[in-house]
C-alpha positions as MATLAB code, in Angstrom:
seq = 'MSFLSPWFLPALAAVAAPLILHLLNRGKRRTVHWAAMRFLMSTEAQRRKNRLRLKDITLLLLRMAAVAALVLFFARPLLPAGLAAAGSRDVILVLDTSLSVSQITDAGSVWRENAAKAAAALDSLQPGDFIRILTTGGTPQWITSSALEATPSGKAQALELLKPLEPGQGGCRLTDALAEALAARPARAGLARRVVVFSDFQAASAQPESAAAWTAVRDAARVLPGGCVVEAVASGPLATPPNLAVLRAEVSREQAAAGEVLLFSAKVRNAGPAPTGVASLRWIIGATPSGLSIVPPLKPGAEATVEFSHACPPEPGTTLVTCELDAPREDVLAGDNAASVLVETVEPPGVLLVDGSGASDAGVTDTAWIQAALGGDSADSNAGPSSFRLSTLEADGLGAAALGSCRIVILANPPPLPGSVLSLLDTFVRNGGGLWLLPGDRAEAGGAAFAEAFFLRGTGLSPLRWTEARGDAAAAAGGMRLRGPAEAHPVTRFLQDPRRTDFASVRVRRRFEFESPAPPESRILLTMEDGSPFLAERSAGEGRVMVQAAPFNLAWADWPRHHAFVVLLYEGLWRLASSGVVRRNLAPGETLSWPTPSWIVEETLPLRMPDGQYGAARRGRGRMAVSTDTLLPGLYAVEARGAGAADTRFWVRRGGEESDLRPATSAERDLMQSAGGLQFNGGPPLRSQVLERVETGRPAWPLLAAGAVLLLCLESLVAAVLLRRRRQSEAQTPSGAAGGMAGGALL';
ca = [
     128.055   84.892  120.914;
     127.232   81.396  119.653;
     124.568   78.877  120.713;
     124.849   75.073  121.179;
     121.090   74.630  120.685;
     120.057   77.466  118.325;
     116.805   75.738  117.327;
     115.268   77.071  120.614;
     115.787   80.747  119.570;
     112.510   81.040  117.620;
     110.776   80.506  120.977;
     111.846   84.045  121.880;
     108.588   85.110  120.254;
     106.977   83.909  123.536;
     108.421   87.024  125.194;
     105.436   88.944  123.688;
     102.914   86.679  125.451;
     102.878   88.639  128.779;
     102.462   91.940  126.873;
      99.566   90.555  124.779;
      97.814   89.214  127.859;
      98.312   92.573  129.593;
      96.726   94.466  126.687;
      93.854   92.044  126.451;
      93.053   92.313  130.153;
      93.314   96.122  129.983;
      90.892   96.217  127.101;
      88.217   94.364  129.085;
      87.773   97.320  131.511;
      85.086   99.917  130.788;
      85.135  103.418  132.336;
      81.793  104.831  133.349;
      81.728  108.649  133.912;
      79.178  110.154  136.296;
      79.037  113.744  137.438;
      79.396  113.429  141.225;
      82.631  111.407  140.810;
      84.568  114.523  139.846;
      84.269  115.850  143.408;
      85.253  112.504  145.014;
      88.561  111.945  143.101;
      91.307  113.421  145.289;
      94.859  114.187  144.251;
      96.093  111.430  146.569;
      93.914  108.845  144.840;
      95.273  109.895  141.469;
      98.822  109.549  142.709;
      98.024  106.055  144.065;
      96.618  105.123  140.669;
      99.810  106.285  138.913;
     101.988  104.326  141.269;
      99.955  101.136  140.639;
     100.273  101.668  136.882;
     104.105  101.992  137.235;
     104.243   98.780  139.256;
     102.061   97.018  136.623;
     104.577   97.959  133.969;
     107.451   96.731  136.213;
     105.651   93.418  136.709;
     105.120   93.144  132.936;
     108.803   93.724  132.202;
     109.837   91.136  134.819;
     107.626   88.523  133.220;
     108.958   89.208  129.742;
     112.574   89.060  131.023;
     111.937   85.710  132.796;
     110.495   84.205  129.581;
     113.536   85.463  127.583;
     115.961   84.028  130.171;
     114.300   80.613  130.047;
     114.394   80.477  126.259;
     118.018   81.510  126.153;
     118.862   78.963  128.828;
     117.575   76.138  126.574;
     119.489   77.634  123.605;
     122.736   77.226  125.650;
     124.690   80.351  124.575;
     128.465   80.638  124.730;
     130.003   83.948  125.724;
     133.121   84.883  123.664;
     136.296   84.021  125.529;
     138.808   85.022  122.892;
     141.161   82.609  121.060;
     142.962   79.630  122.470;
     146.677   80.168  122.807;
     148.841   78.667  120.103;
     151.542   77.791  122.624;
     151.392   74.932  125.156;
     148.773   72.292  124.532;
     147.036   69.494  126.449;
     147.402   66.697  123.862;
     145.428   63.412  124.010;
     146.179   60.710  121.450;
     143.215   58.325  120.950;
     144.304   55.082  119.262;
     141.789   52.668  117.748;
     142.795   49.183  118.945;
     139.666   47.405  117.648;
     139.750   44.313  115.532;
     139.365   46.061  112.176;
     142.687   47.962  112.421;
     144.587   44.614  112.357;
     143.681   44.227  108.654;
     146.695   43.730  106.351;
     147.782   46.551  104.067;
     150.763   47.337  101.830;
     152.401   49.042  104.768;
     151.971   46.007  106.993;
     148.628   46.720  108.691;
     146.386   49.675  109.480;
     147.586   49.396  113.095;
     151.214   49.777  112.068;
     150.311   52.861  110.023;
     148.492   54.404  112.946;
     151.239   53.553  115.451;
     153.847   55.183  113.163;
     151.700   58.331  112.825;
     151.163   58.438  116.589;
     154.938   58.128  117.156;
     155.489   61.040  114.719;
     152.947   63.112  116.590;
     154.773   62.431  119.840;
     158.032   63.551  118.263;
     156.444   66.818  117.083;
     155.427   67.941  120.579;
     156.965   71.159  121.816;
     158.332   72.030  125.245;
     155.451   73.001  127.474;
     153.019   70.517  125.872;
     151.465   67.662  127.844;
     150.628   64.221  126.446;
     148.265   61.428  127.309;
     147.320   58.193  125.422;
     143.858   56.572  125.325;
     142.915   53.380  123.495;
     139.497   52.336  122.301;
     138.939   48.652  121.698;
     135.829   47.547  123.586;
     136.065   50.124  126.363;
     138.231   53.280  126.499;
     141.381   52.643  128.480;
     144.053   55.127  129.551;
     147.586   53.998  128.815;
     149.142   56.876  130.629;
     148.201   57.132  134.310;
     148.687   60.887  134.233;
     149.694   63.607  131.773;
     153.354   63.493  130.783;
     155.216   66.704  130.077;
     156.669   66.803  126.542;
     160.287   66.778  127.627;
     162.716   64.363  125.933;
     162.309   61.912  128.817;
     158.460   62.385  128.832;
     158.202   61.730  125.094;
     160.496   58.679  125.397;
     158.260   57.345  128.198;
     155.137   57.809  126.076;
     156.786   56.120  123.151;
     157.672   53.118  125.315;
     154.022   52.866  126.416;
     152.964   53.011  122.802;
     155.226   50.232  121.443;
     153.630   47.136  123.125;
     150.123   48.065  122.150;
     148.324   45.693  119.741;
     144.736   45.580  118.399;
     142.342   43.138  120.056;
     138.962   41.561  119.334;
     136.894   44.477  120.617;
     134.756   46.972  118.728;
     135.278   50.660  118.316;
     132.852   53.223  119.658;
     134.569   56.508  118.906;
     131.935   58.561  120.652;
     132.649   56.776  123.972;
     136.407   57.280  123.567;
     136.045   60.991  122.674;
     133.671   61.571  125.557;
     136.259   60.028  127.897;
     139.049   62.183  126.387;
     137.042   65.399  126.672;
     135.933   64.680  130.211;
     139.501   64.166  131.437;
     140.824   66.747  133.897;
     143.096   69.365  132.305;
     146.826   68.707  132.545;
     147.209   72.332  133.595;
     144.775   75.219  133.808;
     144.464   77.416  130.713;
     145.893   74.941  128.136;
     144.146   74.375  124.801;
     143.247   70.736  124.356;
     144.120   68.801  121.197;
     142.501   65.370  120.781;
     143.945   63.394  117.870;
     142.105   60.217  116.805;
     144.060   57.517  114.862;
     141.644   55.041  113.224;
     140.664   53.303  110.032;
     137.318   55.089  110.276;
     135.355   52.154  108.888;
     131.629   52.658  108.316;
     130.699   50.959  111.607;
     132.840   53.402  113.648;
     130.927   56.343  112.214;
     127.868   55.182  114.197;
     125.370   56.863  111.880;
     122.582   55.922  114.288;
     124.189   57.937  117.075;
     123.948   61.516  115.815;
     123.002   62.648  119.370;
     126.223   61.096  120.736;
     128.291   62.964  118.098;
     126.541   66.201  118.950;
     127.353   65.636  122.631;
     131.033   65.211  121.655;
     131.016   68.514  119.762;
     129.319   70.364  122.609;
     131.714   68.953  125.179;
     134.675   70.180  123.096;
     133.208   73.659  122.688;
     132.759   74.327  126.368;
     136.285   73.409  127.492;
     137.784   76.541  129.106;
     140.984   76.578  127.034;
     139.385   75.558  123.804;
     139.628   72.175  122.027;
     140.230   70.751  118.566;
     139.411   67.151  117.696;
     141.601   66.009  114.831;
     140.949   62.860  112.837;
     143.830   60.927  111.242;
     142.660   58.128  108.920;
     144.628   55.165  107.656;
     143.781   52.098  105.628;
     142.474   51.279  102.143;
     139.964   53.532  100.373;
     137.948   50.570   99.060;
     136.446   47.503  100.772;
     139.130   44.749  100.936;
     138.396   40.982  100.671;
     137.357   39.403  103.934;
     135.717   36.055  104.746;
     134.608   36.148  108.405;
     133.127   33.787  111.041;
     130.605   36.041  112.691;
     129.755   33.824  115.632;
     129.577   30.268  116.925;
     126.538   28.852  118.651;
     125.461   25.633  120.357;
     122.004   24.125  120.553;
     122.168   24.083  124.338;
     124.799   25.442  126.707;
     124.313   22.671  129.320;
     124.262   18.945  128.627;
     125.084   15.663  130.224;
     128.341   13.892  129.419;
     128.175   12.133  126.068;
     124.954   13.846  124.923;
     125.171   14.906  121.308;
     125.009   18.685  120.746;
     124.631   20.655  117.569;
     127.216   23.388  116.980;
     126.796   25.972  114.233;
     128.898   28.786  112.803;
     127.672   31.760  110.777;
     130.098   32.721  108.020;
     129.803   35.912  105.948;
     131.570   37.160  102.859;
     132.295   40.741  103.854;
     134.452   41.412  100.817;
     133.607   42.869   97.403;
     134.078   39.621   95.334;
     132.686   36.098   95.443;
     134.569   33.447   97.472;
     135.215   29.836   96.732;
     134.771   26.719   98.857;
     136.453   26.978  102.287;
     136.882   24.591  105.258;
     136.059   25.123  108.916;
     137.925   23.210  111.624;
     136.203   22.401  114.941;
     138.301   22.137  118.098;
     136.793   20.752  121.312;
     138.942   22.063  124.155;
     142.396   21.555  122.688;
     141.483   18.555  120.527;
     140.742   18.862  116.769;
     137.451   17.086  116.371;
     135.969   17.661  112.926;
     135.746   19.550  109.691;
     132.919   21.408  107.921;
     132.612   22.808  104.420;
     131.744   26.437  103.765;
     130.023   26.848  100.369;
     130.928   29.610   97.834;
     129.435   32.929   98.845;
     128.516   36.049   96.911;
     129.501   39.464   98.323;
     127.440   40.128  101.473;
     126.027   36.548  101.586;
     126.021   34.361  104.711;
     126.057   30.608  105.344;
     125.360   28.585  108.539;
     127.649   25.595  108.875;
     126.748   22.865  111.374;
     128.702   20.233  113.321;
     127.452   17.584  115.746;
     129.570   16.279  118.626;
     129.148   14.597  121.964;
     129.375   16.796  125.060;
     132.812   16.415  126.710;
     132.931   13.917  129.601;
     134.801   16.307  131.934;
     132.506   18.225  134.306;
     132.621   21.995  133.995;
     132.984   24.241  130.966;
     134.769   23.457  127.696;
     135.667   25.982  125.016;
     134.615   24.867  121.504;
     136.307   26.822  118.701;
     135.769   26.859  114.938;
     138.633   28.095  112.757;
     138.231   29.137  109.146;
     140.806   28.160  106.535;
     140.432   31.539  104.848;
     141.604   32.411  101.305;
     145.037   33.911  100.885;
     143.660   37.314   99.912;
     141.736   37.593  103.195;
     143.048   40.735  104.956;
     141.605   40.202  108.453;
     142.767   37.067  110.252;
     141.255   38.113  113.575;
     137.671   37.224  112.521;
     138.524   33.826  111.124;
     137.619   32.021  114.380;
     134.798   32.059  116.912;
     134.145   30.162  120.091;
     131.361   29.040  122.430;
     131.381   27.572  125.907;
     129.533   24.342  126.759;
     129.031   23.056  130.269;
     128.956   19.422  131.187;
     126.569   18.906  134.131;
     125.278   16.039  136.160;
     122.072   14.490  134.663;
     119.135   16.383  136.170;
     116.746   14.368  138.315;
     113.259   13.869  136.762;
     110.306   12.707  138.860;
     107.549   11.155  136.812;
     104.230   11.122  138.622;
     101.760    9.045  136.578;
      98.210    9.281  137.832;
      96.602    7.004  135.279;
      96.717    3.965  137.599;
      96.887    1.672  134.567;
      99.539   -0.699  133.276;
      98.415   -0.655  129.651;
     101.058    1.251  127.652;
      98.315    2.624  125.420;
      96.754    4.693  128.180;
      99.769    5.523  130.382;
     102.736    7.833  129.765;
     105.208    6.011  131.961;
     106.333    3.291  129.530;
     106.914    5.778  126.696;
     108.804    8.312  128.799;
     110.947    5.584  130.366;
     111.761    4.215  126.883;
     112.705    7.669  125.605;
     114.896    8.552  128.584;
     116.653    5.195  128.935;
     114.550    3.666  131.712;
     114.206    4.248  135.463;
     117.503    5.091  137.081;
     116.653    2.617  139.850;
     116.645   -0.188  137.238;
     120.109   -1.860  137.071;
     119.456   -2.725  133.410;
     118.834    0.919  132.377;
     121.330    2.354  129.922;
     123.160    5.686  130.090;
     120.855    8.652  130.027;
     120.918   12.409  130.094;
     118.429   12.366  132.997;
     118.040   10.477  136.272;
     114.447    9.261  135.962;
     112.416    8.003  138.901;
     108.691    7.187  138.944;
     106.141    7.662  141.696;
     102.441    7.151  142.304;
     100.461   10.328  142.769;
      99.635    9.603  146.395;
     103.358    9.437  147.271;
     104.182   12.957  146.140;
     105.554   15.028  149.022;
     108.478   17.136  150.245;
     110.915   14.193  150.356;
     110.263   13.249  146.707;
     110.505   16.825  145.513;
     113.799   17.328  147.343;
     115.528   14.701  145.236;
     114.622   15.980  141.781;
     114.878   19.059  139.590;
     111.937   18.408  137.269;
     108.455   17.005  137.917;
     106.266   15.515  135.167;
     102.600   15.280  136.243;
     101.230   12.824  133.657;
      97.408   12.533  133.804;
      97.384   13.690  137.493;
      94.396   13.117  139.756;
      93.009   15.903  141.953;
      95.821   16.839  144.397;
      95.405   18.076  147.969;
      96.050   21.753  148.601;
      99.119   20.918  150.667;
     100.682   19.093  147.696;
      99.882   21.979  145.344;
     101.526   24.362  147.812;
     104.620   22.167  147.880;
     104.755   22.140  144.094;
     104.342   25.902  143.962;
     107.280   26.346  146.358;
     109.350   23.810  144.387;
     108.844   25.753  141.129;
     109.435   29.207  142.607;
     112.751   28.000  144.088;
     114.017   27.018  140.623;
     112.326   23.727  139.811;
     110.613   22.769  136.592;
     107.075   21.295  136.198;
     105.482   19.738  133.075;
     101.701   19.353  133.310;
     100.121   16.681  131.066;
      96.374   16.617  131.960;
      94.494   13.522  130.811;
      91.264   11.666  131.522;
      91.692   12.189  135.337;
      91.682   15.950  134.717;
      88.566   15.546  132.540;
      86.812   13.714  135.345;
      87.858   16.419  137.864;
      86.022   19.087  135.904;
      86.376   22.836  136.244;
      87.381   22.731  139.891;
      90.359   20.558  139.064;
      91.517   22.983  136.344;
      91.035   26.035  138.571;
      93.100   24.465  141.357;
      96.096   24.559  138.993;
      95.296   27.891  137.372;
      94.032   29.979  140.334;
      92.997   32.920  138.090;
      96.456   33.214  136.652;
      98.382   32.994  139.928;
      98.607   29.183  140.106;
     100.975   26.677  138.533;
      99.416   26.301  135.081;
     100.215   28.938  132.439;
      96.734   28.389  130.905;
      93.371   27.187  132.218;
      92.044   24.142  130.429;
      88.342   23.674  129.951;
      86.695   20.745  128.134;
      88.316   17.930  126.174;
      87.584   17.722  122.469;
      88.089   15.039  119.858;
      87.614   11.261  119.644;
      90.315    9.181  121.366;
      88.831    5.970  119.951;
      89.376    7.038  116.343;
      92.009    4.766  114.775;
      93.027    7.364  112.205;
      92.724   11.043  111.549;
      93.435   13.724  114.086;
      94.831   17.239  113.759;
      98.309   18.419  112.927;
     100.525   20.665  115.093;
     102.281   23.884  114.201;
     105.374   25.457  115.751;
     105.836   29.098  116.783;
     106.728   31.807  114.341;
     109.935   32.617  116.253;
     112.629   30.174  117.295;
     112.408   28.674  120.771;
     114.738   26.238  122.574;
     111.993   23.616  122.979;
     110.718   23.622  119.388;
     113.692   24.718  117.269;
     114.361   21.181  115.919;
     110.753   20.066  115.493;
     110.019   21.932  112.294;
     113.239   20.840  110.517;
     112.201   17.849  108.350;
     115.823   16.780  108.202;
     115.756   15.963  111.920;
     112.202   15.007  112.937;
     108.931   13.688  111.624;
     106.971   16.382  113.509;
     104.716   17.012  110.459;
     103.368   13.414  110.833;
     102.202   13.739  114.449;
      98.409   13.645  114.852;
      96.424   14.656  117.953;
      93.041   12.940  118.179;
      91.861   14.287  121.515;
      92.978   17.393  123.480;
      91.875   19.952  126.063;
      90.757   23.404  125.060;
      92.446   26.348  126.770;
      90.757   29.530  127.739;
      91.642   32.570  125.594;
      93.132   35.016  125.526;
      96.303   33.615  127.091;
      97.732   35.614  130.037;
     100.481   38.018  128.831;
     103.182   36.294  130.882;
     102.456   32.915  129.121;
     104.122   31.934  125.910;
     102.560   29.573  123.370;
     105.129   27.078  122.059;
     102.945   24.772  119.925;
      99.489   25.226  118.452;
      96.979   23.042  116.667;
      96.507   23.631  112.990;
      93.346   25.632  113.858;
      95.405   28.031  115.906;
      94.342   26.853  119.382;
      97.176   26.443  121.955;
      98.674   23.009  122.506;
     101.869   23.684  124.534;
     102.546   26.790  126.656;
     105.100   27.899  129.228;
     105.638   30.653  131.759;
     108.124   31.522  134.447;
     107.180   31.407  138.103;
     109.713   32.770  140.565;
     113.032   31.247  139.611;
     111.436   28.208  137.985;
     109.376   27.382  134.951;
     106.092   25.506  134.152;
     104.852   23.999  130.914;
     101.353   22.761  130.269;
     100.271   20.533  127.368;
      96.771   19.964  125.947;
      97.188   16.198  125.830;
      99.353   13.572  127.571;
     102.027   11.430  125.902;
     100.029    8.264  125.257;
      98.327    6.632  122.320;
      94.862    7.205  123.757;
      95.084   10.915  122.924;
      97.785   11.259  120.205;
     100.322    9.214  118.290;
     103.345   11.099  119.714;
     105.211    7.992  120.933;
     105.253    6.518  117.415;
     107.411    9.417  116.144;
     111.020   10.517  116.627;
     109.603   14.026  117.294;
     108.361   12.726  120.670;
     111.904   12.101  121.862;
     113.150   15.429  120.567;
     110.305   17.332  122.262;
     110.722   15.436  125.502;
     114.514   16.037  125.729;
     114.424   19.685  124.758;
     111.416   20.320  127.016;
     113.100   18.712  130.031;
     116.354   20.647  129.462;
     114.279   23.832  129.152;
     112.719   23.152  132.554;
     116.131   22.258  133.983;
     117.730   25.485  132.755;
     115.793   27.771  135.122;
     118.311   29.646  137.194;
     121.264   28.066  135.324;
     124.260   30.315  134.698;
     124.477   31.750  131.203;
     128.028   31.185  130.000;
     127.842   32.844  126.554;
     127.149   36.562  126.518;
     126.913   39.417  124.043;
     129.221   42.437  124.604;
     127.861   44.532  127.466;
     125.531   41.819  128.921;
     125.638   41.233  132.626;
     127.827   38.382  133.855;
     126.279   36.526  136.819;
     127.911   33.771  138.848;
     126.301   32.102  141.897;
     128.879   32.231  144.667;
     129.318   29.121  146.840;
     128.202   29.348  150.459;
     131.788   29.451  151.829;
     132.623   32.648  149.973;
     131.884   35.724  152.058;
     133.763   38.381  150.067;
     131.589   41.136  148.589;
     133.951   41.656  145.625;
     135.728   38.894  143.633;
     138.541   39.356  141.049;
     137.404   39.013  137.408;
     140.095   38.170  134.945;
     139.461   39.886  131.597;
     140.412   38.657  128.097;
     143.368   41.080  127.918;
     144.852   39.832  131.190;
     143.649   42.837  133.148;
     141.456   42.475  136.231;
     138.054   43.855  136.957;
     135.617   43.083  139.762;
     132.480   40.957  140.176;
     130.410   42.396  142.985;
     127.766   40.649  145.012;
     124.344   41.570  143.742;
     120.913   40.129  144.547;
     121.111   36.948  146.595;
     124.419   35.221  146.293;
     125.075   36.251  142.674;
     128.345   37.918  141.827;
     127.720   40.231  138.867;
     129.718   42.424  136.487;
     128.700   44.585  133.581;
     132.239   45.260  132.416;
     131.954   42.822  129.486;
     132.428   44.936  126.382;
     135.748   43.227  125.457;
     135.152   39.933  123.633;
     136.902   36.818  124.862;
     137.256   34.580  127.966;
     136.415   35.871  131.483;
     136.953   34.032  134.683;
     135.833   34.771  138.246;
     138.726   33.897  140.575;
     137.181   32.506  143.739;
     138.935   30.348  146.368;
     137.764   26.787  146.383;
     135.958   27.025  143.057;
     137.155   25.074  140.022;
     138.510   27.133  137.168;
     136.178   25.379  134.672;
     133.165   26.415  136.736;
     133.876   30.161  136.752;
     134.458   30.855  133.021;
     132.335   32.957  130.708;
     132.658   33.801  127.024;
     131.711   37.133  125.452;
     131.243   36.742  121.723;
     132.598   39.192  119.184;
     130.280   41.674  117.441;
     130.051   41.281  113.660;
     130.421   44.971  112.843;
     134.277   44.796  113.025;
     134.267   42.366  110.054;
     132.704   44.999  107.864;
     135.779   46.804  106.532;
     133.872   49.161  104.288;
     135.408   52.647  104.710;
     133.146   55.455  105.896;
     131.356   57.180  103.056;
     131.575   60.932  102.515;
     128.105   61.291  104.071;
     129.254   59.376  107.187;
     132.380   61.543  107.388;
     130.202   64.642  107.026;
     128.205   63.381  110.045;
     131.384   63.077  112.121;
     132.500   66.572  110.963;
     129.202   68.440  111.246;
     127.587   66.766  114.235;
     130.788   65.645  116.082;
     133.103   68.488  115.240;
     135.909   66.195  113.933;
     138.404   67.842  111.625;
     139.944   65.365  109.152;
     143.568   66.216  108.569;
     145.350   64.932  105.467;
     148.826   66.097  106.637;
     150.947   65.284  109.670;
     148.998   65.397  112.947;
     149.433   68.360  115.354;
     151.110   70.463  112.647;
     148.229   71.945  110.694;
     148.369   75.780  110.792;
     144.606   75.962  110.351;
     144.037   74.236  113.653;
     146.506   76.240  115.765;
     144.056   78.909  116.965;
     140.459   78.208  117.667;
     137.593   80.335  119.017;
     136.578   79.334  122.500;
     133.546   80.142  124.566;
     132.379   80.212  128.129;
     128.967   78.661  128.864;
     126.391   81.288  129.819;
     123.448   79.021  130.575;
     124.244   78.618  134.366;
     123.964   82.401  134.692;
     120.752   82.427  132.733;
     119.256   79.684  134.930;
     120.089   81.713  138.041;
     118.759   84.895  136.431;
     115.504   83.210  135.463;
     114.947   81.979  138.987;
     115.721   85.452  140.391;
     113.355   87.137  137.948;
     110.531   84.704  138.767;
     111.059   85.372  142.513;
     110.922   89.136  141.946;
     107.827   88.761  139.753;
     106.064   86.820  142.506;
     107.048   89.436  145.121;
     105.897   92.412  143.004;
     102.663   90.608  142.085;
     101.898   89.956  145.773;
     102.564   93.585  146.698;
     100.395   94.856  143.885;
      97.561   92.511  144.817;
      97.619   93.665  148.450;
      97.709   97.388  147.491;
      94.866   96.933  145.017;
      92.700   95.222  147.574;
      93.421   98.008  150.092;
      92.445  100.620  147.465;
      89.237   98.796  146.662;
      88.350   98.593  150.334;
      88.836  102.365  150.824;
      87.086  103.627  147.686;
      83.477  102.542  148.472;
      83.481  104.030  152.015;
      84.897  107.363  150.748;
      82.401  107.526  147.997;
      79.553  106.793  150.370;
      80.716  109.529  152.779;
      80.921  112.122  149.970;
      77.475  111.222  148.727;
      76.082  111.509  152.223;
      77.695  114.975  152.636;
      76.231  116.109  149.387;
      72.764  115.000  150.491;
      73.010  116.951  153.696;
      73.937  120.112  151.857;
];
């Protein structure tokens, strides 16, 4: 007998616990002898006492057996089932089709080596064997719809299915593929299963962080009724080859208006063992070559971020932007020399600027500065092209009609607003709108009641509750600097880069204090140099709100005199406009969500995958069509009637682990062998004599679980009977004793 979890066996010592408790309880009783008792003890009473003692021992044994059964259940024993037959076999070939196996070798490529070995394994099958083929490149995928018998025609059919296979851009999770192979239904009852894995066994595929997953693979193989051997066939170089890789491409913002300049970046890594020289990176917007960037020399393991600025394409919808690396000749992996990102050209969002200052002096009002930064009011025929449709409104004109025509509202120095308007704003935000609060001197005059109307003890519109204003607005010089957050944020990512903005020169002379601590759902984006919050945001429903400690005018700070003002205004407005916007660029495994138009009533929509296969996007919450089948990198598209193809596309970026071509170390192979049960074979697959006969086992823990439940039920029954008998005995003894004593007195 063997055990899958032998570390539970020391707990068998707990079997002695019922015996110890029994002895301790027995020792607490004290017998008191008195003369008259000899004449009261009848033979029947003695026999009753002996029967109770026997039942006590039975109860003790039941409890000890129940404890032993529970411990053995957790140890998961296997009962010997003999040896697997060395005749017919249920063979499953697992082929690694991840990106790394496309690396070039002296034999052509690692994939060609693996394909040749798999073809040789097919040729070696004997009559009576059965064959299936499974690939692992992103997600495990069966190439054979059912098991093929190893006849000449069956082997020829399997070989034809093998020939068109090619490696893709996906990663390799061997534990997932092996779990799929071991969970497959047997081709025929009683056959021993042979799983043969053909891979380069790079360090990433060893998954050293997933020891539990490897153990689950080993355990699944050991409990198969006919027995199972998992054989590993490795191909590829024994040392790390040269490889310069583009890990990923990114864009400063996924959505932008036509003509707006975006910043694209690519992260390049030297994954080889030797330094690289200068390389070039081509940028392609759609299908049009649009620029060139230079990649500096890199030491082994070093990375560089290369940037490229370009205007957002004028065509509405999504555009694929690709960067391609002009890699050195010795580079062995061409598949990671390019990366892509999707950008979406959208209509300029509507911005409603509500200025409550009631003044025309540009020094004390925000309107002139915001209009200048955004290109003027859209109602003005002289206004230039802008990324936003700006309209201005007096505070007393704010209502449902005005909110219905915009996506973002800026409340600049707002006066006290009626409860009905605050309720409209709350509904506007929770339905996906954006709100930017810029309290000024009107808020200061409104006092605490004005601030509480926006905060409402954390349930209102404002992420933070402002208190009193501090500082001297009349000071011509001085003021306090601002600091950005420790982590990157879409609103502030460009502010602290001195190459792009003069953020370090901004001075705030007067500002509101915010109550601390900040609510946990709020996020501080900018702080004063003393650490007090200046700009904060939080989500509310499907929308977002930002609150700032000072307005955008010269009476409180010198923001408008700096380029950093324009950067903060643009990125802040796009942040507010992005609430509820579809995310087009995803990591492998992230959920793809697409808002279905109102005319689509189908619950399931076809989802075209990067390999040309089709999955399904199913209706989830609201009108969102969602899919989690996104492990394969590349371009996805939801095929929906009436929807433009450019509006339904998504891009899943490639993981960087496939660019690491370092072979698995001996320790990592030991993990796969000891924890996962893989047997590395240096000879031809399926021909090793050592692997022909293996010990198999039948799981015993279901029987133990049933036995433990039965023993506990019996123990409860015996304990109840004993308790009832003991109470009856105690009830009879006093009366008998009293009668005897009375009889003695009469004599």
